[in-house]
C-alpha angles and dihedrals in degrees: 000000000000115000134182111232140169086262094052131264113337131188111223130244090002092067089066098040111163093013139093115241139188116216111194129178127209130195098242147329120265093031123129104236093042091052092055090048094052091050089049093049091048092049088057096040093103089053092051092048091049085060092051089253128134131201130223126176130205141194137151094261132114118260093248089058090054090048094050091046090051089050091051091050091049095046099040103031102026094235123128112210104219102176124079125260121209114233097212125196089201095270096103093040092051093047091052095041095245103135110112109235113245095008105093114237095340113129123221120246097264131166126200118189109200125190128218089268089061091249118143105234103174135021121190128183127196131183118248091253095059123072117212126257101236092190088063091053090051088050091051093054092046093047093049091050092050091047092050093047100044104025094238137124130233125236123226114294091008127212088030102043118167093228108033106014113212095347121117132232123249109224111256118261119264099208141038095252094055091044091056092046092053097072091044091054090048090054088051089056099248090127141333129263138192084194137335092281097046112055129149142177145190110268112244105205 
C-alpha cells in the first residue's frame, strides 16, 4: 500500500520491514484533542524506538495541512513531530474502516499495532471525545514483545498487577499429565501457582 506522508511516499508495511509499528488515525489536523495526542506520542517516541517500534499517523487531510500543523506544534508548543503522518485521500481510511459514521470524512481514533511480520496484533478504537492513553500503547507493544519472546501471558495492569505484581502468567496446561505436573513443579520452586490452571513466575530476562 503506497501512501503519501510528511516524509514522502512510503510503501506499507515494507517501509517498516523488520520492525514493529503503530499506525494511529486522528479525526483532523488543528483540533484540540488530536494536538495533545501528537505531543504525547512524540514525547514517547524514544521509548517506542527503543523497542524497535515506529509510529505513523493518519487523517483525511492534505499533506500541506499536516505540515502546517506540525509547524504550529513546533512553534507554539516547542515539540518537533519526528514521525510521518499519512495524508489520506480517504482510500486508506475506507479500506481500514476508519471513517466515523455520520461525521463526514473524519476518521475515528484507531490504533493498529503491527509486528515485524506485518501481522496486525492489536486494534483499538476510541470515540472522538476521548484522547488515547499513550502509556497503554507503549505497554501493549512491550507486553506483546515479552509474550512472543518468552511464551508467557500478561496479567491485568501488567507490570503492576494487583495479585502478582510484575510476574508473568504461564499458559495453562492442555492435558491432564501437564496439569498434574504443574503443582509438583510449583512445590519444587520452579514457579508459583494459585491452582494448576493459574501459575506464574518472575521473568528472567
